[in-house]
LOMIDREN-15999 format. One record per residue (C-alpha): residue number from 0; residue in one letter; x, y, z. Coordinates in nm, 4 decimals, decimal comma. Example, Ala and Ser with C-alpha at 12.3 -4.5 7.8 and 13.67 -1.06 7.14 Angstrom:
<kolmars>
<0 A <1,2300 -0,4500 0,7800>>
<1 S <1,3670 -0,1060 0,7140>>
</kolmars>
This chain:
<kolmars>
<0 M <1,2736 0,2316 3,1066>>
<1 I <1,2065 -0,1331 3,1437>>
<2 K <1,4799 -0,3429 3,3248>>
<3 A <1,5630 -0,6732 3,1997>>
<4 T <1,5608 -0,9923 3,3422>>
<5 K <1,8585 -1,1654 3,1412>>
<6 R <2,1465 -0,9362 3,1393>>
<7 L <2,4076 -0,9863 2,8534>>
<8 S <2,6704 -0,7989 2,6567>>
<9 I <2,6083 -0,5971 2,3430>>
<10 G <2,8646 -0,8737 2,1593>>
<11 Q <2,6638 -1,1556 2,3487>>
<12 I <2,3518 -1,0078 2,2273>>
<13 A <2,4660 -0,9501 1,8666>>
<14 E <2,5522 -1,3015 1,8593>>
<15 E <2,2655 -1,4378 1,9702>>
<16 F <2,0734 -1,2526 1,6836>>
<17 D <2,3583 -1,2560 1,4030>>
<18 L <2,3650 -0,8783 1,4093>>
<19 K <2,7000 -0,6494 1,3116>>
<20 I <2,8170 -0,4531 1,5599>>
<21 I <2,9317 -0,1043 1,4821>>
<22 G <3,1563 0,0375 1,7637>>
<23 E <3,3752 -0,0758 2,0056>>
<24 N <3,1578 -0,1166 2,3366>>
<25 H <3,1054 -0,5069 2,2868>>
<26 N <3,1362 -0,5787 2,6317>>
<27 Q <2,9348 -0,3363 2,7829>>
<28 I <2,6238 -0,5207 2,9968>>
<29 I <2,2497 -0,4497 2,8938>>
<30 E <2,0645 -0,3715 3,1904>>
<31 G <1,7441 -0,2922 3,0287>>
<32 I <1,4999 -0,1177 2,7075>>
<33 A <1,4336 0,2427 2,6933>>
<34 T <1,2895 0,4974 2,4342>>
<35 L <1,5776 0,6901 2,2666>>
<36 E <1,4553 1,0087 2,4865>>
<37 R <1,5008 0,8263 2,8259>>
<38 A <1,7865 0,5792 2,7843>>
<39 Q <2,0820 0,6084 2,9757>>
<40 E <2,4051 0,3692 2,9884>>
<41 G <2,3106 0,0252 3,0018>>
<42 Y <2,0325 0,0510 2,8236>>
<43 L <1,9206 -0,0609 2,4468>>
<44 S <1,6920 0,1427 2,2121>>
<45 F <1,5934 0,1416 1,8479>>
<46 F <1,5189 0,4102 1,5752>>
<47 T <1,3486 0,3599 1,2417>>
<48 N <1,1102 0,6371 1,2572>>
<49 K <1,2885 0,9815 1,1220>>
<50 K <1,0579 1,2016 1,3178>>
<51 Y <1,2794 1,1201 1,6063>>
<52 K <1,6108 1,1557 1,4635>>
<53 A <1,6601 1,4538 1,7069>>
<54 D <1,6012 1,2100 2,0013>>
<55 F <1,8327 0,9509 1,8195>>
<56 L <2,1497 1,2059 1,7358>>
<57 Q <2,0963 1,3277 2,1146>>
<58 S <2,0584 0,9711 2,2605>>
<59 K <2,2202 0,8444 2,5959>>
<60 A <2,1409 0,4738 2,5260>>
<61 S <2,4843 0,2284 2,5221>>
<62 V <2,3548 0,0656 2,1971>>
<63 V <2,0660 0,1620 1,9409>>
<64 I <1,9105 -0,0877 1,6834>>
<65 I <1,9455 0,0829 1,3464>>
<66 S <1,9253 0,0234 1,0074>>
<67 E <2,2511 0,0969 0,7267>>
<68 E <2,1524 0,3894 0,6069>>
<69 F <2,1586 0,5561 0,9835>>
<70 I <2,5516 0,4006 1,0843>>
<71 S <2,7016 0,7531 0,9847>>
<72 D <2,4600 0,9535 1,1972>>
<73 C <2,4470 0,7075 1,5302>>
<74 P <2,5964 0,8719 1,8400>>
<75 C <2,6826 0,5362 2,0289>>
<76 T <2,7248 0,1803 1,9501>>
<77 A <2,4905 0,0305 1,6884>>
<78 L <2,3562 -0,3119 1,5817>>
<79 V <2,2974 -0,2852 1,2532>>
<80 A <1,9351 -0,4638 1,0795>>
<81 A <1,7688 -0,5113 0,7916>>
<82 N <1,4682 -0,4727 0,9901>>
<83 P <1,5410 -0,2807 1,3074>>
<84 Y <1,2076 -0,2928 1,4546>>
<85 L <1,1624 -0,6370 1,4051>>
<86 S <1,5121 -0,7235 1,5666>>
<87 Y <1,4004 -0,4747 1,8285>>
<88 A <1,0564 -0,7130 1,8974>>
<89 K <1,3011 -1,0144 1,9203>>
<90 I <1,5373 -0,9002 2,1610>>
<91 A <1,3093 -0,7107 2,3474>>
<92 D <1,1283 -1,0250 2,4316>>
<93 F <1,4602 -1,2321 2,4638>>
<94 L <1,5804 -0,9696 2,7454>>
<95 T <1,2434 -0,9843 2,9228>>
<96 Q <1,1436 -1,3095 2,9215>>
<97 S <1,0869 -1,4686 3,3358>>
<98 D <1,2014 -1,7957 3,3331>>
<99 S <1,0835 -1,7853 3,7166>>
<100 L <0,7239 -1,9369 3,6567>>
<101 V <0,5969 -2,1694 3,9584>>
<102 R <0,4298 -2,4696 3,8281>>
<103 S <0,1319 -2,5367 4,0914>>
<104 I <-0,2652 -2,5395 4,0997>>
<105 H <-0,4242 -2,2932 4,3298>>
<106 A <-0,6065 -2,4261 4,5890>>
<107 S <-0,9383 -2,2317 4,5313>>
<108 A <-0,9316 -2,3406 4,1502>>
<109 I <-1,1945 -2,5738 4,0798>>
<110 I <-1,1297 -2,8651 3,8147>>
<111 H <-1,3457 -3,1486 3,7271>>
<112 P <-1,2007 -3,4705 3,8082>>
<113 S <-1,2165 -3,5939 3,4245>>
<114 V <-0,9473 -3,2984 3,3584>>
<115 K <-0,5511 -3,4250 3,3869>>
<116 I <-0,3300 -3,1293 3,4387>>
<117 P <0,0531 -3,1950 3,3551>>
<118 E <0,2936 -3,0874 3,5900>>
<119 S <0,4517 -2,8240 3,3770>>
<120 C <0,1101 -2,6150 3,4503>>
<121 Y <0,0350 -2,3192 3,6442>>
<122 I <-0,3163 -2,2780 3,7381>>
<123 D <-0,4171 -1,9490 3,9190>>
<124 A <-0,6750 -1,9082 4,1580>>
<125 H <-1,0772 -1,9168 4,1215>>
<126 V <-1,0073 -2,0964 3,7696>>
<127 V <-1,2876 -2,3221 3,6808>>
<128 I <-1,2096 -2,6080 3,4379>>
<129 A <-1,5129 -2,8226 3,3382>>
<130 E <-1,5479 -3,1939 3,2583>>
<131 D <-1,3155 -3,3674 2,9746>>
<132 V <-1,1172 -3,0254 2,9355>>
<133 V <-0,7540 -3,1182 2,7560>>
<134 I <-0,4879 -2,8856 2,8729>>
<135 G <-0,1381 -2,8912 2,7388>>
<136 E <0,2107 -2,9059 2,8624>>
<137 N <0,3630 -2,5409 2,9850>>
<138 T <0,0488 -2,3708 3,0067>>
<139 R <-0,0187 -2,1005 3,2122>>
<140 I <-0,3960 -2,0049 3,3058>>
<141 E <-0,4363 -1,7129 3,5140>>
<142 A <-0,6985 -1,6054 3,7853>>
<143 G <-1,0905 -1,6210 3,7031>>
<144 C <-1,0674 -1,7786 3,3693>>
<145 V <-1,3229 -2,0480 3,2708>>
<146 I <-1,2591 -2,3491 3,0687>>
<147 K <-1,6261 -2,5291 2,9636>>
<148 S <-1,6527 -2,9099 2,8694>>
<149 G <-1,4614 -3,0327 2,6152>>
<150 S <-1,2670 -2,7771 2,5096>>
<151 C <-0,8712 -2,8077 2,4306>>
<152 I <-0,6010 -2,5701 2,5264>>
<153 G <-0,2290 -2,6776 2,3627>>
<154 D <0,0991 -2,6463 2,4726>>
<155 N <0,2678 -2,3049 2,5575>>
<156 C <-0,0362 -2,0879 2,5834>>
<157 H <-0,1111 -1,8481 2,7982>>
<158 L <-0,4602 -1,7059 2,9404>>
<159 Y <-0,4424 -1,3663 3,1439>>
<160 P <-0,7216 -1,3053 3,4248>>
<161 N <-1,1316 -1,3672 3,3636>>
<162 V <-1,0649 -1,5297 2,9752>>
<163 T <-1,3892 -1,7463 2,9090>>
<164 I <-1,3755 -2,0141 2,6518>>
<165 Y <-1,7109 -2,1913 2,5945>>
<166 H <-1,7664 -2,5726 2,5278>>
<167 G <-1,5849 -2,7157 2,2348>>
<168 V <-1,3519 -2,4418 2,1409>>
<169 S <-0,9552 -2,5779 2,0324>>
<170 L <-0,6548 -2,3409 2,0785>>
<171 G <-0,3458 -2,4663 1,9293>>
<172 N <-0,0078 -2,3971 2,0566>>
<173 H <0,1819 -2,1202 2,2102>>
<174 V <-0,1526 -1,8951 2,1840>>
<175 L <-0,1879 -1,6048 2,4050>>
<176 V <-0,5036 -1,4863 2,5100>>
<177 H <-0,5671 -1,1442 2,7026>>
<178 A <-0,7827 -1,0736 2,9753>>
<179 G <-1,1837 -1,0386 2,9350>>
<180 T <-1,1786 -1,2023 2,5831>>
<181 V <-1,4473 -1,4712 2,4892>>
<182 I <-1,3998 -1,7459 2,2774>>
<183 G <-1,6769 -1,9691 2,1358>>
<184 S <-2,0055 -1,7551 2,2654>>
<185 D <-2,3172 -1,8208 2,0570>>
<186 G <-2,3267 -1,6337 1,7210>>
<187 F <-2,5814 -1,3580 1,6512>>
<188 G <-2,8563 -1,6154 1,4944>>
<189 I <-3,2132 -1,5250 1,5104>>
<190 A <-3,5201 -1,5796 1,2649>>
<191 N <-3,8380 -1,3519 1,2623>>
<192 D <-4,1568 -1,5681 1,3627>>
<193 R <-4,4317 -1,2677 1,2681>>
<194 G <-4,2741 -0,9931 1,4235>>
<195 E <-4,0763 -1,2014 1,7341>>
<196 W <-3,7392 -1,2887 1,7355>>
<197 V <-3,6751 -1,6399 1,7346>>
<198 K <-3,2886 -1,7739 1,8920>>
<199 V <-3,0886 -1,9951 1,5934>>
<200 P <-2,9307 -2,3111 1,7799>>
<201 Q <-2,5546 -2,2539 1,7419>>
<202 L <-2,4188 -2,5496 1,7104>>
<203 G <-2,0444 -2,5221 1,5768>>
<204 G <-1,7354 -2,4728 1,7528>>
<205 V <-1,4142 -2,2632 1,7417>>
<206 Q <-1,0962 -2,3693 1,6225>>
<207 I <-0,7939 -2,1419 1,6794>>
<208 G <-0,4700 -2,2498 1,5181>>
<209 N <-0,0804 -2,2054 1,6586>>
<210 Y <0,0867 -1,8711 1,7895>>
<211 V <-0,2124 -1,6820 1,7888>>
<212 E <-0,2636 -1,3718 1,9898>>
<213 L <-0,6192 -1,2190 2,1105>>
<214 G <-0,6198 -0,9000 2,2625>>
<215 A <-0,8155 -0,7892 2,5615>>
<216 C <-1,1864 -0,8200 2,5728>>
<217 C <-1,2358 -0,9481 2,2228>>
<218 T <-1,5030 -1,1884 2,1574>>
<219 I <-1,4981 -1,4761 1,8939>>
<220 D <-1,8579 -1,6261 1,8241>>
<221 R <-1,8682 -1,9899 1,7665>>
<222 G <-2,0349 -2,1225 1,4459>>
<223 A <-2,3845 -2,1957 1,3571>>
<224 L <-2,3002 -2,5528 1,2165>>
<225 D <-1,9751 -2,5121 1,0852>>
<226 D <-1,6569 -2,4355 1,3050>>
<227 T <-1,5402 -2,0639 1,3204>>
<228 I <-1,1960 -2,0942 1,2280>>
<229 I <-0,8780 -1,8526 1,3002>>
<230 Y <-0,5430 -1,9608 1,1412>>
<231 D <-0,1737 -1,9985 1,2897>>
<232 G <-0,0211 -1,6496 1,3288>>
<233 V <-0,3270 -1,4437 1,3218>>
<234 K <-0,2869 -1,1383 1,5477>>
<235 L <-0,6006 -0,9390 1,7069>>
<236 D <-0,5658 -0,5991 1,8879>>
<237 N <-0,8098 -0,5081 2,1836>>
<238 Q <-1,2024 -0,5239 2,1535>>
<239 V <-1,2000 -0,7195 1,7940>>
<240 H <-1,5366 -0,8911 1,7060>>
<241 I <-1,5397 -1,2124 1,4917>>
<242 A <-1,8909 -1,3226 1,4288>>
<243 H <-1,9847 -1,6769 1,3676>>
<244 N <-1,8562 -1,8906 1,0713>>
<245 N <-1,5918 -1,6674 1,0256>>
<246 I <-1,2421 -1,7813 0,8677>>
<247 I <-0,9415 -1,5789 0,9272>>
<248 G <-0,6259 -1,6700 0,7194>>
<249 E <-0,2811 -1,7592 0,8431>>
<250 N <-0,0903 -1,4003 0,9748>>
<251 T <-0,3731 -1,2001 0,9364>>
<252 A <-0,3695 -0,8851 1,1659>>
<253 I <-0,6648 -0,6959 1,2817>>
<254 A <-0,6704 -0,3887 1,4793>>
<255 A <-0,8765 -0,2521 1,7787>>
<256 Q <-1,2477 -0,2299 1,7403>>
<257 A <-1,2941 -0,3734 1,4062>>
<258 G <-1,6163 -0,5978 1,3610>>
<259 I <-1,6289 -0,8774 1,0970>>
<260 A <-2,0079 -1,0120 1,0030>>
<261 G <-2,1024 -1,4023 0,9967>>
<262 S <-1,9705 -1,5975 0,7526>>
<263 T <-1,6847 -1,4097 0,6032>>
<264 Q <-1,3691 -1,5691 0,4812>>
<265 I <-1,0402 -1,3517 0,5174>>
<266 G <-0,7395 -1,4722 0,3132>>
<267 K <-0,3464 -1,4843 0,4340>>
<268 N <-0,1392 -1,1950 0,5106>>
<269 C <-0,4116 -0,9316 0,5340>>
<270 A <-0,4091 -0,6285 0,7817>>
<271 F <-0,6787 -0,4490 0,8970>>
<272 G <-0,6928 -0,0875 1,0860>>
<273 G <-0,8412 -0,0115 1,3948>>
<274 Q <-1,2438 0,0040 1,3498>>
<275 V <-1,3049 -0,1478 1,0239>>
<276 G <-1,6368 -0,2759 0,9359>>
<277 I <-1,6684 -0,5877 0,7311>>
<278 V <-2,0211 -0,7023 0,5863>>
<279 G <-2,1134 -1,0807 0,6157>>
<280 H <-2,0407 -1,3460 0,3311>>
<281 A <-1,7894 -1,1198 0,1990>>
<282 H <-1,4329 -1,2614 0,0537>>
<283 I <-1,1389 -1,1053 0,1346>>
<284 A <-0,8240 -1,2240 -0,0880>>
<285 D <-0,4742 -1,2752 0,0358>>
<286 N <-0,2365 -0,9784 0,1047>>
<287 V <-0,5344 -0,7068 0,1278>>
<288 Q <-0,4628 -0,4037 0,3431>>
<289 V <-0,7852 -0,1991 0,4564>>
<290 L <-0,7011 0,1136 0,6397>>
<291 G <-0,8887 0,2248 0,9831>>
<292 G <-1,2222 0,3210 0,9736>>
<293 A <-1,3221 0,1760 0,6349>>
<294 K <-1,6378 0,0157 0,5687>>
<295 V <-1,6081 -0,3090 0,3329>>
<296 M <-1,9522 -0,3535 0,1636>>
<297 H <-1,8668 -0,6317 -0,0573>>
<298 S <-1,6254 -0,8813 -0,1570>>
<299 L <-1,2336 -0,7715 -0,2076>>
<300 T <-1,1010 -1,0237 -0,4892>>
<301 E <-0,7522 -0,8485 -0,5681>>
<302 S <-0,4604 -0,8131 -0,3222>>
<303 G <-0,3762 -0,4229 -0,2692>>
<304 S <-0,4703 -0,1571 -0,0320>>
<305 Y <-0,8200 -0,0306 0,0229>>
<306 S <-0,9605 0,2539 0,2362>>
<307 S <-1,3259 0,4155 0,2278>>
<308 G <-1,4895 0,7288 0,4701>>
<309 T <-1,4234 1,0645 0,5040>>
<310 P <-1,0852 1,1883 0,6794>>
<311 V <-1,1288 1,4690 0,9295>>
<312 Q <-1,1155 1,8125 0,8364>>
<313 E <-1,2159 2,1761 0,9789>>
<314 A <-1,5659 2,1730 1,1076>>
<315 S <-1,7105 2,4890 0,9353>>
<316 L <-1,5870 2,3078 0,5882>>
<317 W <-1,7634 1,9493 0,6909>>
<318 H <-2,0818 2,1480 0,7295>>
<319 K <-2,0674 2,2875 0,4148>>
<320 N <-2,0016 1,9795 0,2784>>
<321 H <-2,2662 1,8138 0,4332>>
<322 V <-2,5008 2,0493 0,2702>>
<323 R <-2,3594 1,9727 -0,0388>>
<324 F <-2,3953 1,6307 -0,0161>>
<325 K <-2,7355 1,6259 0,0340>>
<326 Q <-2,7892 1,8297 -0,3267>>
<327 L <-2,6002 1,5613 -0,5139>>
<328 D <-2,8879 1,3782 -0,6575>>
<329 N <-3,0411 1,7067 -0,7666>>
<330 M <-2,7279 1,8325 -0,9007>>
<331 Y <-2,6530 1,4715 -1,1004>>
<332 R <-3,0410 1,5196 -1,2167>>
<333 Q <-2,9756 1,8769 -1,3681>>
<334 L <-2,6183 1,7598 -1,5038>>
<335 K <-2,7655 1,4765 -1,6473>>
<336 R <-3,0603 1,7020 -1,8356>>
<337 I <-2,7862 1,9522 -1,9417>>
<338 N <-2,5878 1,6877 -2,1156>>
<339 K <-2,9257 1,5328 -2,3050>>
<340 A <-2,9395 1,8790 -2,4114>>
<341 L <-2,6217 1,9375 -2,5574>>
<342 D <-2,6355 1,6119 -2,7266>>
<343 S <-2,9319 1,6986 -2,8982>>
<344 E <-2,8037 1,9754 -3,0386>>
</kolmars>
């Protein structure tokens, strides 16, 4: 159960987000947000998944965001939305935003004299900002962040604690970077000299567009020569790795622990599940969905849904199948001989 920082009535919420009200409780003040199961009077919830219908029917929430099909079942006042989950996201963000940010620079922050910090910014303890960095308006940089020389942070950005931004990195406006993420580290460029590895200089940068969100402990490598580019609206979950010279198209979402090898180009409006791996130098079309755990070993030139791998199964069956996998080549050769013999008759 989350307390709201803004207290609005159900009627005011409906008006603000252009939603239809079913019920008469328009003046009820919403004090917070909760799940269907835990919500009490004064709380808002939402219902989208039929698996939770029992919780929906018994919910004590004052108002629930639903679609048209569930109006007759709703046990309380309803806000009707074409996309209830999307409406919930917007309402929850609106009700829980805080306007109490103190505009200040902590005394322990180390900021190069060449850097001008707008008065609208918040710089927390032990932040280090190197020479020739540009910081936009209304940007919040939390404790322990490091921004190296020549990087640019746009307006209304938020860097959570211990974010590291290397030199020559550009962040657009409204970029959210969660704790521990590293942007602009060297790509994995090495050349072999008679059995010894020689480092290839990584001379490019990183460009990140507007309204991008990077989860905790992501790594975004700088380009070898050209920049690594993440376009507007991209969303990365925690522990995602973007290798050097990757290009990630607009509004693409990548779930946790996915890894994308170097020089891969991903189109717009794609979605990748957790632990997806993509080989280097691949081209992924727009509107591609790749299910969790899949390994993409070649370019995907057509939009659509893709998967690979073996789903979980009972252990004894897996062991039997594993034995069969080892026999596939012999079975293929036997079948080929049988077919050849039949064709010759």
